[in-house]
MOPAC internal coordinates of N, CA, C and O (Angstrom, degrees):
PM7 1SCF
backbone

  N    0.0000 0     0.00 0     0.00 0    0    0    0
  C    1.4434 1     0.00 0     0.00 0    1    0    0
  C    1.5292 1   111.00 1     0.00 0    2    1    0
  O    1.2310 1   120.06 1   136.65 1    3    2    1
  N    1.3451 1   117.49 1   -43.35 1    3    2    1
  C    1.4505 1   121.04 1   179.04 1    5    3    2
  C    1.5161 1   111.43 1   -65.09 1    6    5    3
  O    1.2310 1   120.87 1   142.40 1    7    6    5
  N    1.3326 1   115.94 1   -37.60 1    7    6    5
  C    1.4565 1   120.52 1   179.13 1    9    7    6
  C    1.5286 1   110.56 1   -64.92 1   10    9    7
  O    1.2310 1   120.20 1   136.43 1   11   10    9
  N    1.3284 1   117.22 1   -43.57 1   11   10    9
  C    1.4611 1   121.25 1   179.43 1   13   11   10
  C    1.5227 1   110.70 1   -63.71 1   14   13   11
  O    1.2310 1   120.34 1   137.55 1   15   14   13
  N    1.3208 1   116.95 1   -42.45 1   15   14   13
  C    1.4581 1   121.14 1   178.75 1   17   15   14
  C    1.5241 1   110.65 1   -63.68 1   18   17   15
  O    1.2310 1   120.33 1   139.03 1   19   18   17
  N    1.3212 1   116.98 1   -40.97 1   19   18   17
  C    1.4602 1   121.14 1   179.32 1   21   19   18
  C    1.5337 1   110.82 1   -64.50 1   22   21   19
  O    1.2310 1   119.87 1   138.49 1   23   22   21
  N    1.3253 1   117.85 1   -41.51 1   23   22   21
  C    1.4699 1   122.07 1   178.87 1   25   23   22
  C    1.5270 1   109.89 1   -63.68 1   26   25   23
  O    1.2310 1   120.27 1   136.09 1   27   26   25
  N    1.3187 1   117.08 1   -43.91 1   27   26   25
  C    1.4646 1   121.25 1   179.31 1   29   27   26
  C    1.5229 1   110.71 1   -63.04 1   30   29   27
  O    1.2310 1   120.08 1   134.35 1   31   30   29
  N    1.3326 1   117.45 1   -45.65 1   31   30   29
  C    1.4537 1   120.68 1  -179.98 1   33   31   30
  C    1.5331 1   112.17 1   -64.02 1   34   33   31
  O    1.2310 1   120.20 1   139.59 1   35   34   33
  N    1.3083 1   117.22 1   -40.41 1   35   34   33
  C    1.4706 1   120.83 1   177.72 1   37   35   34
  C    1.5260 1   110.74 1   -65.68 1   38   37   35
  O    1.2310 1   120.45 1   139.21 1   39   38   37
  N    1.3263 1   116.74 1   -40.79 1   39   38   37
  C    1.4638 1   120.55 1   178.84 1   41   39   38
  C    1.5199 1   111.41 1   -62.80 1   42   41   39
  O    1.2310 1   120.55 1   136.75 1   43   42   41
  N    1.3270 1   116.56 1   -43.25 1   43   42   41
  C    1.4630 1   120.93 1   178.79 1   45   43   42
  C    1.5314 1   110.24 1   -64.52 1   46   45   43
  O    1.2310 1   120.29 1   138.60 1   47   46   45
  N    1.3186 1   117.05 1   -41.40 1   47   46   45
  C    1.4609 1   120.71 1   179.32 1   49   47   46
  C    1.5260 1   110.96 1   -62.36 1   50   49   47
  O    1.2310 1   120.19 1   137.32 1   51   50   49
  N    1.3200 1   117.25 1   -42.68 1   51   50   49
  C    1.4652 1   121.13 1   178.97 1   53   51   50
  C    1.5231 1   110.17 1   -65.78 1   54   53   51
  O    1.2310 1   120.08 1   137.61 1   55   54   53
  N    1.3076 1   117.46 1   -42.39 1   55   54   53
  C    1.4578 1   122.14 1   179.95 1   57   55   54
  C    1.5234 1   111.31 1   -60.06 1   58   57   55
  O    1.2310 1   120.28 1   132.43 1   59   58   57
  N    1.3259 1   117.08 1   -47.57 1   59   58   57
  C    1.4532 1   120.05 1  -177.19 1   61   59   58
  C    1.5180 1   113.70 1   -78.04 1   62   61   59
  O    1.2310 1   119.31 1   158.99 1   63   62   61
  N    1.3061 1   118.92 1   -21.01 1   63   62   61
  C    1.4623 1   119.53 1   178.26 1   65   63   62
  C    1.5209 1   110.77 1   -68.44 1   66   65   63
  O    1.2310 1   119.61 1   148.96 1   67   66   65
  N    1.3122 1   118.35 1   -31.04 1   67   66   65
  C    1.4596 1   121.48 1   176.12 1   69   67   66
  C    1.5066 1   112.29 1   -69.54 1   70   69   67
  O    1.2310 1   119.86 1   150.70 1   71   70   69
  N    1.3174 1   117.87 1   -29.30 1   71   70   69
  C    1.4665 1   122.50 1  -179.31 1   73   71   70
  C    1.5166 1   111.79 1   -78.70 1   74   73   71
  O    1.2310 1   119.44 1   167.54 1   75   74   73
  N    1.3088 1   118.68 1   -12.46 1   75   74   73
  C    1.4587 1   121.50 1  -176.00 1   77   75   74
  C    1.5284 1   112.30 1   -87.15 1   78   77   75
  O    1.2310 1   119.61 1   175.37 1   79   78   77
  N    1.3125 1   118.35 1    -4.63 1   79   78   77
  C    1.4584 1   120.32 1  -178.62 1   81   79   78
  C    1.5179 1   110.36 1   -76.94 1   82   81   79
  O    1.2310 1   120.65 1   -29.22 1   83   82   81
  N    1.3096 1   116.36 1   150.78 1   83   82   81
  C    1.4607 1   122.22 1  -179.83 1   85   83   82
  C    1.5260 1   109.70 1   -82.40 1   86   85   83
  O    1.2310 1   120.90 1   -43.47 1   87   86   85
  N    1.3194 1   115.89 1   136.53 1   87   86   85
  C    1.4666 1   120.59 1   178.79 1   89   87   86
  C    1.5248 1   110.72 1  -116.73 1   90   89   87
  O    1.2310 1   120.40 1  -157.83 1   91   90   89
  N    1.3301 1   116.84 1    22.17 1   91   90   89
  C    1.4542 1   119.80 1   178.70 1   93   91   90
  C    1.5175 1   109.60 1   -64.55 1   94   93   91
  O    1.2310 1   120.39 1   -51.33 1   95   94   93
  N    1.3072 1   116.85 1   128.67 1   95   94   93
  C    1.4500 1   121.35 1   179.98 1   97   95   94
  C    1.5115 1   114.11 1    79.72 1   98   97   95
  O    1.2310 1   119.60 1  -175.00 1   99   98   97
  N    1.3175 1   118.36 1     5.00 1   99   98   97
  C    1.4581 1   120.85 1  -177.31 1  101   99   98
  C    1.5139 1   111.62 1   -67.00 1  102  101   99
  O    1.2310 1   120.11 1   154.93 1  103  102  101
  N    1.3209 1   117.39 1   -25.07 1  103  102  101
  C    1.4555 1   120.58 1  -179.39 1  105  103  102
  C    1.5187 1   112.62 1  -104.07 1  106  105  103
  O    1.2310 1   119.89 1  -163.51 1  107  106  105
  N    1.3136 1   117.81 1    16.49 1  107  106  105
  C    1.4590 1   121.40 1   177.73 1  109  107  106
  C    1.5266 1   108.59 1   -83.03 1  110  109  107
  O    1.2310 1   120.98 1   -64.25 1  111  110  109
  N    1.3175 1   115.73 1   115.75 1  111  110  109
  C    1.4600 1   121.54 1  -176.55 1  113  111  110
  C    1.5239 1   111.08 1  -114.44 1  114  113  111
  O    1.2310 1   121.36 1   -27.96 1  115  114  113
  N    1.2865 1   114.99 1   152.04 1  115  114  113
  C    1.4560 1   124.33 1   172.23 1  117  115  114
  C    1.5281 1   105.30 1  -115.31 1  118  117  115
  O    1.2310 1   119.75 1   -43.07 1  119  118  117
  N    1.3225 1   118.07 1   136.93 1  119  118  117
  C    1.4610 1   121.42 1  -175.88 1  121  119  118
  C    1.5214 1   111.22 1  -115.59 1  122  121  119
  O    1.2310 1   121.60 1   -26.61 1  123  122  121
  N    1.3160 1   114.55 1   153.39 1  123  122  121
  C    1.4715 1   120.96 1  -179.80 1  125  123  122
  C    1.5193 1   108.61 1  -147.87 1  126  125  123
  O    1.2310 1   120.51 1   -41.48 1  127  126  125
  N    1.3129 1   116.63 1   138.52 1  127  126  125
  C    1.4622 1   120.27 1   174.75 1  129  127  126
  C    1.5212 1   108.86 1  -118.83 1  130  129  127
  O    1.2310 1   121.32 1   -34.20 1  131  130  129
  N    1.3023 1   115.08 1   145.80 1  131  130  129
  C    1.4609 1   122.44 1   178.73 1  133  131  130
  C    1.5220 1   108.38 1  -131.13 1  134  133  131
  O    1.2310 1   120.35 1   -42.41 1  135  134  133
  N    1.3098 1   116.94 1   137.59 1  135  134  133
  C    1.4592 1   122.32 1   176.19 1  137  135  134
  C    1.5188 1   107.91 1  -106.28 1  138  137  135
  O    1.2310 1   120.75 1   -46.51 1  139  138  137
  N    1.3240 1   116.18 1   133.49 1  139  138  137
  C    1.4571 1   120.77 1  -177.29 1  141  139  138
  C    1.5262 1   109.87 1  -150.13 1  142  141  139
  O    1.2310 1   121.13 1    -0.27 1  143  142  141
  N    1.3046 1   115.45 1   179.73 1  143  142  141
  C    1.4653 1   121.05 1   175.94 1  145  143  142
  C    1.5272 1   108.61 1   -97.96 1  146  145  143
  O    1.2310 1   119.58 1   -22.92 1  147  146  145
  N    1.3495 1   118.41 1   157.08 1  147  146  145
  C    1.4686 1   120.24 1  -176.31 1  149  147  146
  C    1.5280 1   114.83 1   -54.48 1  150  149  147
  O    1.2310 1   119.59 1   143.92 1  151  150  149
  N    1.3099 1   118.39 1   -36.08 1  151  150  149
  C    1.4662 1   121.22 1  -177.51 1  153  151  150
  C    1.5209 1   113.22 1   -70.14 1  154  153  151
  O    1.2310 1   120.00 1   166.53 1  155  154  153
  N    1.3337 1   117.61 1   -13.47 1  155  154  153
  C    1.4599 1   120.83 1  -175.12 1  157  155  154
  C    1.5321 1   113.24 1  -110.94 1  158  157  155
  O    1.2310 1   119.62 1  -171.02 1  159  158  157
  N    1.3359 1   118.33 1     8.98 1  159  158  157
  C    1.4675 1   121.38 1  -176.63 1  161  159  158
  C    1.5307 1   111.34 1   -60.60 1  162  161  159
  O    1.2310 1   119.97 1   130.13 1  163  162  161
  N    1.3191 1   117.66 1   -49.87 1  163  162  161
  C    1.4721 1   120.79 1  -177.85 1  165  163  162
  C    1.5224 1   111.14 1   -61.70 1  166  165  163
  O    1.2310 1   120.23 1   141.12 1  167  166  165
  N    1.3078 1   117.17 1   -38.88 1  167  166  165
  C    1.4602 1   120.69 1   179.06 1  169  167  166
  C    1.5213 1   112.39 1   -64.45 1  170  169  167
  O    1.2310 1   120.50 1   138.10 1  171  170  169
  N    1.3373 1   116.66 1   -41.90 1  171  170  169
  C    1.4572 1   120.53 1   178.68 1  173  171  170
  C    1.5269 1   111.89 1   -67.08 1  174  173  171
  O    1.2310 1   120.66 1   137.74 1  175  174  173
  N    1.3354 1   116.35 1   -42.26 1  175  174  173
  C    1.4685 1   120.00 1   178.95 1  177  175  174
  C    1.5283 1   109.78 1   -62.79 1  178  177  175
  O    1.2310 1   119.89 1   137.11 1  179  178  177
  N    1.3171 1   117.81 1   -42.89 1  179  178  177
  C    1.4740 1   121.46 1   178.91 1  181  179  178
  C    1.5230 1   111.64 1   -64.71 1  182  181  179
  O    1.2310 1   120.83 1   134.42 1  183  182  181
  N    1.3218 1   116.01 1   -45.58 1  183  182  181
  C    1.4694 1   120.76 1  -177.73 1  185  183  182
  C    1.5279 1   110.93 1   -61.56 1  186  185  183
  O    1.2310 1   120.56 1   131.12 1  187  186  185
  N    1.3412 1   116.54 1   -48.88 1  187  186  185
  C    1.4590 1   118.91 1  -178.34 1  189  187  186
  C    1.5245 1   111.84 1   -72.96 1  190  189  187
  O    1.2310 1   119.90 1   151.36 1  191  190  189
  N    1.3186 1   117.80 1   -28.64 1  191  190  189
  C    1.4621 1   120.90 1   174.87 1  193  191  190
  C    1.5176 1   111.73 1   -62.65 1  194  193  191
  O    1.2310 1   120.69 1   143.00 1  195  194  193
  N    1.3251 1   116.29 1   -37.00 1  195  194  193
  C    1.4605 1   120.19 1   177.43 1  197  195  194
  C    1.5279 1   111.69 1   -67.74 1  198  197  195
  O    1.2310 1   120.34 1   157.71 1  199  198  197
  N    1.3336 1   116.96 1   -22.29 1  199  198  197
  C    1.4613 1   121.52 1   177.91 1  201  199  198
  C    1.5260 1   112.01 1   -89.71 1  202  201  199
  O    1.2310 1   120.23 1  -177.29 1  203  202  201
  N    1.3514 1   117.17 1     2.71 1  203  202  201
  C    1.4549 1   120.67 1   177.10 1  205  203  202
  C    1.5152 1   115.11 1    97.33 1  206  205  203
  O    1.2310 1   119.96 1  -175.11 1  207  206  205
  N    1.3331 1   117.68 1     4.89 1  207  206  205
  C    1.4597 1   121.45 1   179.52 1  209  207  206
  C    1.5232 1   110.19 1   -85.16 1  210  209  207
  O    1.2310 1   120.58 1   -39.75 1  211  210  209
  N    1.3456 1   116.49 1   140.25 1  211  210  209
  C    1.4639 1   123.12 1   178.05 1  213  211  210
  C    1.5225 1   108.44 1  -101.60 1  214  213  211
  O    1.2310 1   120.59 1   -52.15 1  215  214  213
  N    1.3345 1   116.49 1   127.85 1  215  214  213
  C    1.4639 1   121.00 1   178.70 1  217  215  214
  C    1.5195 1   108.98 1   -69.68 1  218  217  215
  O    1.2310 1   120.28 1   -48.08 1  219  218  217
  N    1.3515 1   117.06 1   131.92 1  219  218  217
  C    1.4525 1   122.41 1  -177.30 1  221  219  218
  C    1.5192 1   111.59 1  -112.74 1  222  221  219
  O    1.2310 1   120.18 1   129.29 1  223  222  221
  N    1.3363 1   117.26 1   -50.71 1  223  222  221
  C    1.4565 1   119.93 1  -171.37 1  225  223  222
  C    1.5244 1   110.74 1  -157.54 1  226  225  223
  O    1.2310 1   121.68 1   -16.73 1  227  226  225
  N    1.3339 1   114.40 1   163.27 1  227  226  225
  C    1.4539 1   120.61 1   179.15 1  229  227  226
  C    1.5228 1   108.28 1  -143.07 1  230  229  227
  O    1.2310 1   120.46 1   -38.50 1  231  230  229
  N    1.3270 1   116.72 1   141.50 1  231  230  229
  C    1.4640 1   122.14 1   175.26 1  233  231  230
  C    1.5127 1   107.83 1  -138.07 1  234  233  231
  O    1.2310 1   120.56 1   -34.37 1  235  234  233
  N    1.3204 1   116.54 1   145.63 1  235  234  233
  C    1.4530 1   121.71 1   179.80 1  237  235  234
  C    1.5214 1   109.68 1  -124.53 1  238  237  235
  O    1.2310 1   121.10 1   -35.60 1  239  238  237
  N    1.3100 1   115.51 1   144.40 1  239  238  237
  C    1.4616 1   121.07 1   177.99 1  241  239  238
  C    1.5153 1   108.45 1  -141.71 1  242  241  239
  O    1.2310 1   120.91 1   -30.45 1  243  242  241
  N    1.3138 1   115.86 1   149.55 1  243  242  241
  C    1.4650 1   119.77 1   177.93 1  245  243  242
  C    1.5178 1   109.50 1  -134.93 1  246  245  243
  O    1.2310 1   121.63 1   -22.59 1  247  246  245
  N    1.3164 1   114.48 1   157.41 1  247  246  245
  C    1.4617 1   121.31 1   174.88 1  249  247  246
  C    1.5148 1   107.05 1  -111.47 1  250  249  247
  O    1.2310 1   120.69 1   -72.93 1  251  250  249
  N    1.2983 1   116.28 1   107.07 1  251  250  249
  C    1.4566 1   119.08 1   179.67 1  253  251  250
  C    1.5077 1   111.80 1    97.17 1  254  253  251
  O    1.2310 1   120.67 1    26.33 1  255  254  253
  N    1.2976 1   116.32 1  -153.67 1  255  254  253
  C    1.4575 1   123.96 1  -174.91 1  257  255  254
  C    1.5251 1   111.81 1   -86.92 1  258  257  255
  O    1.2310 1   119.84 1  -112.12 1  259  258  257
  N    1.3168 1   117.91 1    67.88 1  259  258  257
  C    1.4649 1   121.91 1   175.61 1  261  259  258
  C    1.5005 1   115.02 1    78.36 1  262  261  259
  O    1.2310 1   120.50 1  -176.28 1  263  262  261
  N    1.3209 1   116.65 1     3.72 1  263  262  261
  C    1.4605 1   119.54 1   179.43 1  265  263  262
  C    1.5301 1   109.06 1   -90.17 1  266  265  263
  O    1.2310 1   120.59 1   -28.31 1  267  266  265
  N    1.2940 1   116.48 1   151.69 1  267  266  265
  C    1.4627 1   122.79 1   177.62 1  269  267  266
  C    1.5284 1   112.58 1    54.54 1  270  269  267
  O    1.2310 1   120.54 1  -128.68 1  271  270  269
  N    1.3198 1   116.57 1    51.32 1  271  270  269
  C    1.4601 1   120.46 1   177.63 1  273  271  270
  C    1.5245 1   108.77 1   -73.22 1  274  273  271
  O    1.2310 1   121.01 1   -49.17 1  275  274  273
  N    1.3149 1   115.68 1   130.83 1  275  274  273
  C    1.4581 1   122.82 1   177.94 1  277  275  274
  C    1.5175 1   108.37 1  -117.45 1  278  277  275
  O    1.2310 1   120.47 1   -43.86 1  279  278  277
  N    1.3217 1   116.72 1   136.14 1  279  278  277
  C    1.4502 1   122.40 1   178.13 1  281  279  278
  C    1.5250 1   108.43 1  -114.53 1  282  281  279
  O    1.2310 1   120.91 1   -49.51 1  283  282  281
  N    1.3332 1   115.86 1   130.49 1  283  282  281
  C    1.4625 1   121.16 1   176.66 1  285  283  282
  C    1.5203 1   107.52 1  -110.45 1  286  285  283
  O    1.2310 1   120.94 1   -55.15 1  287  286  285
  N    1.3274 1   115.80 1   124.85 1  287  286  285
  C    1.4591 1   122.97 1  -179.35 1  289  287  286
  C    1.5215 1   109.00 1  -108.26 1  290  289  287
  O    1.2310 1   120.37 1   -42.47 1  291  290  289
  N    1.3223 1   116.89 1   137.53 1  291  290  289
  C    1.4590 1   121.60 1   178.26 1  293  291  290
  C    1.5252 1   108.81 1  -114.14 1  294  293  291
  O    1.2310 1   121.08 1   -47.70 1  295  294  293
  N    1.3379 1   115.55 1   132.30 1  295  294  293
  C    1.4610 1   123.10 1  -178.99 1  297  295  294
  C    1.5246 1   109.30 1  -127.08 1  298  297  295
  O    1.2310 1   120.99 1   -20.29 1  299  298  297
  N    1.3426 1   115.71 1   159.71 1  299  298  297
  C    1.4517 1   121.17 1   173.85 1  301  299  298
  C    1.5260 1   108.91 1  -144.11 1  302  301  299
  O    1.2310 1   121.34 1   -24.23 1  303  302  301
  N    1.3443 1   115.05 1   155.77 1  303  302  301
  C    1.4692 1   120.86 1   171.45 1  305  303  302
  C    1.5173 1   107.72 1  -154.53 1  306  305  303
  O    1.2310 1   121.14 1   -21.58 1  307  306  305
  N    1.3272 1   115.43 1   158.42 1  307  306  305
  C    1.4553 1   121.07 1  -179.75 1  309  307  306
  C    1.5263 1   109.85 1   -65.13 1  310  309  307
  O    1.2310 1   121.72 1   -39.11 1  311  310  309
  N    1.3163 1   114.30 1   140.89 1  311  310  309
  C    1.4800 1   119.47 1   176.30 1  313  311  310
  C    1.5027 1   109.71 1   -73.04 1  314  313  311
  O    1.2310 1   120.10 1   180.00 1  315  314  313

């Protein structure tokens, strides 16, 4: 009985100790966009990922019939 009570009390203490940390600024993000060509998307995502940037979104646009396709990549990381 004492062992069970001790396990329960330790579990509760561990659970609540995580809730006591401050999360001020935890959602403060910095954003960055990069323009590239379709063949270089994976390289840009890898390069910026190594710098701590998280890939968020990608959009592509072209002028004319598939010529001059431009890809815009959006990244974010904590401030």
